[in-house]
Residue, then its C-alpha position, 0 to 999 in steps of 0.5 A: m499500499p503506498l504511503p500517504s502523500y506528506y511522507e513525500c514532503p522532504e523530498v518534494i520541498k527539496e526538489i522545489k528548493e532546487l528549482g530556485l523557488r521559496t517554500v512558505m507553510i501558510t497554516g491554520d495551525a498553532e505556531g509551535p507545530a507549524y514551526a517544528v514541522a517547518k524546520v524539520l522539512g526546510i521550509d524557508e518561511v512560516y505563517a501559522g495560526l491563520m483564518p482563511s481570510d488571513k492566508s489569502k492577505v499572506v498571500r497577497d503579501l508574498k505577491a508583493k514581496y517576491g513576484s508570482v505565488a503558487v500555492v498547494g492546498d487541499g481544504v476548504n480553509d486553502a480555497v481562498a488562498l487557491n484563488e488568491a494565488d498566481v497559480g492555485i494547485a489543488m489536490g485530487t484527494g482533497n476537498d471539493v471547494a478547494k479543487e473548485a479554487g484551483d487552476v491546476v488539480l493533482v488528480l491522484g494527490e501526489l505531492k511528488a507532482v508539484p515539482r514536475l508541474v514546475k518543471l513542465s510549466k517552465a519548458v512550455v513557457s521556454n518553448i513558447k518563446f523560442n517558437i515565437t522568436y523562431a517564428f518572428a525571424y523566419n518571418t522578417v527574413l522570408v516574407p520580404v523575399a517572398a513578396g519581392l521586395i528585395p531587388g534581385l532576390t525573389l521566391r517562386p509563389e509554390l517555395a514560399g508556400l513550401a517555406m511557410a508550411l515548413s516554419s509551421l511544421t517546425v513550430t509544431l514538431n518543437a512544441y510536440l517534443i515537450r512530451l518526449r523530455r523527461i519531465 
C-alpha cells in the first residue's frame, strides 16, 4: 500500500528549492507545531494560526514581496488562498471547494507532482518563447523575399508556400518535443 503524500514532503521541498523557489507554509495550525514541522522539512517561512481570510492576505503580501506565487492546498480553509494565488494547485484527494478554487488539480493527489508541474510549466514557457522568436525571425527574413521587396532576390510562390509550411511544421514539432522530454 502506498504511503500518504505527506511522506513525500521532505523530497518535494528539496526539489522545489533546487528549482530556485522559496517555500512558505501558510497554515491555520498553531505556531509551535507549524514551526517544528517547517524546521524538519526545511521550509523557508512560516505563517501559522491563520484564518482563511488571513491566508489570502499573506498570499497578497508574498506576491508583493516576491512576485508570482503558487499555493498548494487541499481543504476548504485553503480555497481563498488558492484563488488569490497566481497559480492555485489543488490536491485531487482534497475537498471539492479547494478543487474548484485551484487553477490546476493534481488528480491523484500526489505531492511529488508539484515539482514536475513547475518543470513542465517552465519548459512550456521556454518553448513558447523559442517558437515566437523563431517564427518572427523566419517571417522577417522570408516574407520580404517572397513578396519581392528585395531587388534581385525573389522566391517563386510555390516555394514561398512550402517555406511557410515548413516554418509551421518546425514550430509544431518543437512544441511536440516537450512530450518527449523526461520531466
